[in-house]
C-alpha positions as CSV (number, residue, x, y, z in Angstrom):
1,M,0.0,0.0,0.0
2,Q,1.5,3.3,-1.0
3,S,0.8,6.3,1.3
4,I,1.5,9.0,-1.1
5,E,1.9,9.1,-4.9
6,S,4.4,11.4,-6.6
7,N,3.5,12.9,-9.9
8,A,4.5,16.4,-11.0
9,L,1.9,18.6,-12.8
10,E,4.0,21.7,-13.6
11,P,3.6,22.8,-17.2
12,T,6.6,22.3,-19.5
13,K,8.1,25.0,-21.7
14,A,6.5,23.2,-24.7
15,D,3.1,23.4,-23.1
16,L,3.5,27.1,-22.4
17,K,4.6,28.0,-25.9
18,Q,1.2,27.0,-27.2
19,L,-0.8,29.1,-24.8
20,S,-1.8,32.8,-24.7
21,V,-0.6,35.1,-21.9
22,L,-3.9,34.6,-20.0
23,Q,-3.8,30.9,-20.4
24,K,-0.1,30.9,-19.3
25,F,-1.1,32.7,-16.2
26,G,-3.9,30.2,-15.5
27,R,-1.5,27.3,-15.8
28,L,1.2,28.9,-13.7
29,L,-1.1,30.2,-10.9
30,P,-1.5,26.7,-9.3
31,V,2.3,26.3,-9.5
32,Y,3.2,29.5,-7.7
33,G,-0.1,30.3,-6.0
34,L,1.1,29.4,-2.5
35,V,4.2,31.6,-3.0
36,I,2.0,34.5,-4.1
37,L,-0.2,33.9,-1.1
38,T,2.8,33.9,1.2
39,L,4.0,37.3,-0.2
40,F,0.4,38.6,0.1
41,L,0.2,37.7,3.8
42,I,3.6,39.3,4.5
43,A,2.5,42.5,2.8
44,L,-0.9,42.4,4.6
45,F,0.4,41.8,8.1
46,S,3.2,44.4,7.4
47,F,0.5,47.0,6.6
48,L,-1.8,46.1,9.5
49,L,1.0,45.6,12.0
50,P,3.7,48.1,10.9
51,D,5.3,48.4,14.4
52,T,5.7,44.7,15.1
53,F,5.5,42.4,12.0
54,P,8.0,43.9,9.5
55,T,10.8,44.1,12.0
56,L,14.2,42.3,12.4
57,L,13.1,41.1,15.8
58,N,10.0,39.4,14.4
59,L,12.1,37.8,11.6
60,R,14.5,36.4,14.1
61,A,11.7,35.0,16.1
62,I,10.1,33.3,13.1
63,L,13.3,31.8,11.9
64,S,14.2,30.6,15.4
65,D,10.8,29.1,16.1
66,K,10.2,27.5,12.7
67,S,13.6,26.3,11.8
68,I,13.1,23.0,13.6
69,I,9.7,22.5,12.0
70,A,11.3,23.2,8.6
71,L,13.9,20.6,9.3
72,L,11.3,18.1,10.3
73,S,9.2,18.9,7.2
74,L,12.2,18.3,5.0
75,A,12.9,15.0,6.9
76,A,9.3,13.9,6.3
77,M,9.5,14.9,2.6
78,V,12.3,12.5,1.7
79,P,10.2,9.3,2.3
80,M,7.2,11.0,0.8
81,A,9.2,11.3,-2.4
82,A,9.3,7.5,-2.5
83,G,5.6,7.2,-1.7
84,R,6.0,6.5,2.0
85,I,5.3,8.5,5.2
86,D,7.4,8.7,8.3
87,L,5.5,9.6,11.5
88,T,8.6,9.2,13.7
89,V,9.6,12.8,12.7
90,G,7.2,13.9,15.5
91,Y,7.9,11.1,18.0
92,G,11.6,10.7,17.5
93,I,12.4,14.4,18.3
94,V,11.1,13.7,21.8
95,I,13.7,11.1,22.7
96,W,16.5,12.6,20.7
97,H,16.5,15.9,22.4
98,I,16.3,14.2,25.8
99,L,19.3,11.9,24.9
100,A,21.3,14.8,23.6
101,I,21.1,16.3,27.1
102,S,21.1,13.2,29.3
103,L,24.2,11.7,27.7
104,Q,26.1,14.8,28.8
105,T,24.5,15.5,32.2
106,L,24.1,11.9,33.5
107,Y,26.9,10.1,31.8
108,G,29.5,12.8,31.2
109,V,29.8,12.2,27.5
110,P,31.5,15.2,25.6
111,W,28.9,17.1,23.6
112,P,30.4,16.3,20.2
113,I,30.3,12.6,20.9
114,A,26.8,12.9,22.4
115,V,25.6,14.6,19.2
116,F,27.2,11.9,17.1
117,I,25.6,9.2,19.1
118,V,22.1,10.8,18.8
119,L,22.6,11.2,15.0
120,L,23.7,7.6,14.7
121,L,20.7,6.3,16.7
122,G,18.4,8.4,14.6
123,A,19.8,6.9,11.4
124,L,19.5,3.4,12.9
125,T,15.9,4.1,13.7
126,G,15.3,5.1,10.1
127,F,17.0,1.9,9.0
128,F,14.7,-0.1,11.2
129,N,11.6,1.7,9.8
130,G,12.9,1.0,6.3
131,V,13.2,-2.7,7.1
132,L,9.7,-2.8,8.5
133,V,8.3,-1.2,5.4
134,E,10.3,-2.9,2.7
135,V,11.2,-6.3,4.2
136,A,8.3,-6.9,6.5
137,K,5.9,-5.2,4.0
138,I,4.1,-3.2,6.7
139,D,2.4,0.0,5.5
140,S,4.6,2.9,6.3
141,F,1.9,4.8,8.3
142,I,1.4,1.8,10.6
143,A,5.1,0.9,10.9
144,T,6.3,4.4,11.7
145,L,3.3,5.0,14.1
146,G,4.3,1.9,16.0
147,T,8.0,2.8,16.0
148,G,7.3,6.3,17.1
149,T,5.0,5.2,19.9
150,V,7.8,2.9,21.2
151,L,10.3,5.8,21.0
152,Y,7.9,8.0,23.0
153,A,7.5,5.3,25.6
154,L,11.3,5.0,25.9
155,A,11.5,8.7,26.4
156,L,8.9,8.5,29.3
157,W,10.8,5.5,30.8
158,H,14.2,7.3,30.5
159,T,13.0,10.5,32.2
160,G,10.6,9.0,34.6
161,G,8.3,11.8,33.8
162,R,10.9,14.4,35.1
163,Q,12.8,17.1,33.3
164,M,16.4,16.4,32.4
165,V,18.3,19.4,33.6
166,G,22.0,20.1,34.0
167,L,24.9,22.4,33.1
168,L,25.8,22.1,29.4
169,P,28.9,23.2,27.6
170,D,28.9,26.6,25.8
171,G,29.8,24.8,22.6
172,F,26.5,22.8,22.8
173,Y,24.5,26.0,23.4
174,A,26.2,27.6,20.4
175,I,24.8,25.0,18.1
176,N,21.4,26.8,18.2
177,G,22.1,30.1,20.0
178,T,24.7,31.6,17.5
179,F,23.7,34.6,15.3
180,V,25.3,35.1,11.9
181,F,24.7,38.5,10.2
182,G,22.0,39.2,12.7
183,L,20.0,36.0,12.0
184,P,19.9,32.7,14.0
185,I,22.4,30.1,12.7
186,T,19.6,27.5,12.5
187,A,18.2,29.4,9.4
188,Y,21.6,28.8,7.7
189,Y,21.4,25.1,8.6
190,I,18.0,24.8,6.9
191,L,19.2,26.7,3.8
192,A,22.3,24.4,3.5
193,I,20.2,21.2,4.0
194,A,17.5,22.4,1.6
195,L,20.1,23.2,-1.1
196,A,21.7,19.8,-0.7
197,L,18.4,17.9,-0.8
198,W,17.3,20.0,-3.9
199,L,20.5,19.1,-5.8
200,V,20.1,15.4,-4.9
201,L,16.4,15.1,-5.7
202,E,16.4,17.2,-8.9
203,Y,19.8,16.6,-10.5
204,T,21.0,13.1,-9.5
205,P,19.8,9.6,-10.3
206,V,19.0,9.1,-6.6
207,G,16.3,11.8,-6.8
208,R,14.9,10.5,-10.1
209,F,14.8,7.0,-8.7
210,L,13.0,8.1,-5.5
211,Y,10.3,10.0,-7.5
212,A,10.0,7.0,-9.9
213,I,9.4,4.7,-6.9
214,G,6.8,7.1,-5.5
215,A,5.0,7.4,-8.8
216,N,4.9,3.6,-9.5
217,P,7.0,1.2,-7.5
218,R,6.2,-1.8,-9.7
219,A,7.3,0.0,-12.8
220,A,10.4,1.2,-11.1
221,E,11.3,-2.4,-10.2
222,L,10.7,-3.5,-13.7
223,N,13.1,-0.8,-14.9
224,G,15.8,-2.2,-12.7
225,I,15.6,0.3,-9.9
226,P,16.6,-1.3,-6.5
227,T,13.5,-0.1,-4.8
228,R,14.3,-1.6,-1.4
229,K,17.7,0.0,-1.1
230,F,16.4,3.5,-2.0
231,V,13.4,3.4,0.2
232,V,15.5,2.2,3.2
233,G,18.0,5.0,2.4
234,A,15.1,7.5,2.4
235,F,14.1,6.4,5.9
236,V,17.7,6.5,7.1
237,T,18.0,10.1,5.8
238,S,14.7,11.1,7.5
239,G,15.8,9.5,10.8
240,A,19.2,11.3,10.8
241,M,17.5,14.6,10.0
242,T,15.0,14.1,12.8
243,A,17.8,13.3,15.2
244,L,19.5,16.6,14.2
245,A,16.3,18.4,14.8
246,G,16.4,16.9,18.3
247,V,19.9,18.1,18.9
248,L,18.9,21.6,17.9
249,L,15.8,21.5,20.1
250,A,18.0,20.4,23.1
251,S,20.4,23.2,22.5
252,K,17.5,25.7,22.3
253,L,15.5,24.6,25.3
254,R,18.5,23.4,27.4
255,I,16.2,21.0,29.2
256,G,14.8,17.6,28.2
257,Q,11.2,16.5,28.9
258,A,8.9,14.0,27.3
259,S,6.1,16.4,27.0
260,V,8.0,18.5,24.4
261,G,8.2,17.4,20.8
262,L,4.9,15.9,19.8
263,E,3.5,19.3,18.9
264,F,6.0,19.4,16.0
265,L,4.4,16.4,14.2
266,L,1.3,18.1,12.7
267,P,3.1,21.3,11.5
268,A,5.9,19.2,10.0
269,L,3.5,17.1,8.1
270,V,1.5,20.1,7.0
271,G,4.6,21.7,5.6
272,A,5.5,18.6,3.6
273,F,2.0,18.2,2.3
274,L,1.7,21.9,1.4
275,G,5.0,21.4,-0.4
276,S,3.3,19.0,-2.8
277,T,0.9,21.7,-3.9
278,T,3.3,24.4,-5.1
279,I,6.4,24.8,-7.2
280,K,5.9,21.3,-8.6
281,P,2.2,20.6,-7.8
282,G,1.4,16.9,-7.3
283,R,5.0,16.1,-6.2
284,V,6.7,16.7,-2.9
285,N,9.7,19.0,-3.4
286,V,12.2,21.0,-1.4
287,W,11.3,24.5,-2.1
288,G,7.6,23.8,-2.0
289,T,8.1,22.4,1.5
290,I,10.0,25.5,2.5
291,V,7.2,27.7,1.2
292,G,4.7,25.5,3.1
293,V,6.5,26.1,6.3
294,A,6.9,29.8,5.5
295,I,3.2,30.3,5.0
296,L,2.4,28.6,8.3
297,A,5.0,30.7,10.1
298,V,3.8,34.0,8.6
299,G,0.1,33.2,9.1
300,I,0.5,32.1,12.8
301,S,2.8,35.0,13.6
302,G,0.5,37.5,12.2
303,I,-2.6,36.0,13.9
304,Q,-0.9,35.8,17.2
305,Q,0.2,39.4,17.0
306,F,-3.4,40.3,16.5
307,G,-4.1,38.7,19.9
308,G,-5.1,35.2,18.8
309,S,-5.7,32.7,21.6
310,F,-3.6,29.7,22.4
311,W,-5.7,27.4,20.3
312,V,-5.1,29.4,17.1
313,E,-1.9,27.6,16.1
314,P,-3.2,24.0,16.2
315,M,-6.4,25.2,14.6
316,F,-4.5,26.9,11.8
317,N,-2.3,23.9,11.3
318,G,-5.2,21.4,11.2
319,V,-7.2,23.4,8.8
320,T,-4.2,24.0,6.6
321,L,-3.4,20.3,6.6
322,L,-7.0,19.4,5.4
323,V,-6.7,22.1,2.6
324,A,-3.3,20.8,1.6
325,I,-4.5,17.2,1.3
326,G,-7.6,18.3,-0.6
327,I,-5.5,20.3,-3.1
328,A,-3.0,17.3,-3.4
329,G,-5.9,15.0,-4.1
330,Y,-7.4,17.3,-6.7
331,A,-3.9,17.5,-8.4
332,Q,-3.6,13.8,-8.5
333,R,-7.1,13.5,-10.1
334,R,-6.1,16.0,-12.7
335,K,-2.9,14.0,-13.4
336,S,-4.9,10.8,-13.8
337,A,-7.5,12.4,-16.1
338,A,-4.7,13.8,-18.3
339,Q,-3.1,10.4,-18.8
């Protein structure tokens, strides 16, 4: 059972040559509509909230708060490209940020080694998910939900329901707390990772194979693509990126607790699903995912500055997810009708 199909709907240059200016606009609007909406919201909130929204302080806050969500959305996007879904992006970050702290405070592990151990464990968890999906043939939604629940239970067991607190090295704090050219360093991490993923997915055989598997795994196998290897690799990549998000969260919060982390699952998936509705509609893609996270960040920031209540953010994320899934489904139906 494939959780997500992957078929691009963006018009080609040959398609556009045959259309009038108005028709070209109509074809390109679904491709860049979310980008236009994001820019419109930025302009609207800047006009309505000139003293608070269009400021460097607000930009820093948005980048700092949403960088971890952006990283998790990119992590979720990689298996989605192969037609799978990874729910451990929300559960894994719980135990990884706790371990990043407890390895240092309880066991005296130097912070670079602690970070390496967490990243390695994240990659191994991704490998285990890949084996469950590709070898045991368990649906990715069920497999990663089960794995994620186990990880969350381990986090509760490890902490005993208490906070993990202790003095951490300045070098570990600097992972998240450094500013470069006035902006948080986490924004540069996301930019570098996004560029790397974009190059791999768009310009290498690895990316073409993943998209081919997501579109039609049986056809990919018949064409000689080692489906199992690439799907497992996608889960390993997702697991390692989730572990990195856990390290950044630990450096940011400076405490570890099992009640923190699960709230990242929904916005991470929303960002990845929204990414499949823009830039390359009908196919998850890197820049679409970044735009998806950006529109969430801008919308929630603007609404909160208007005095929105505490329930506004989950409501906004949930409604946006439903809209994104609806648009993605419509795009898939258009693709099927065109074939």
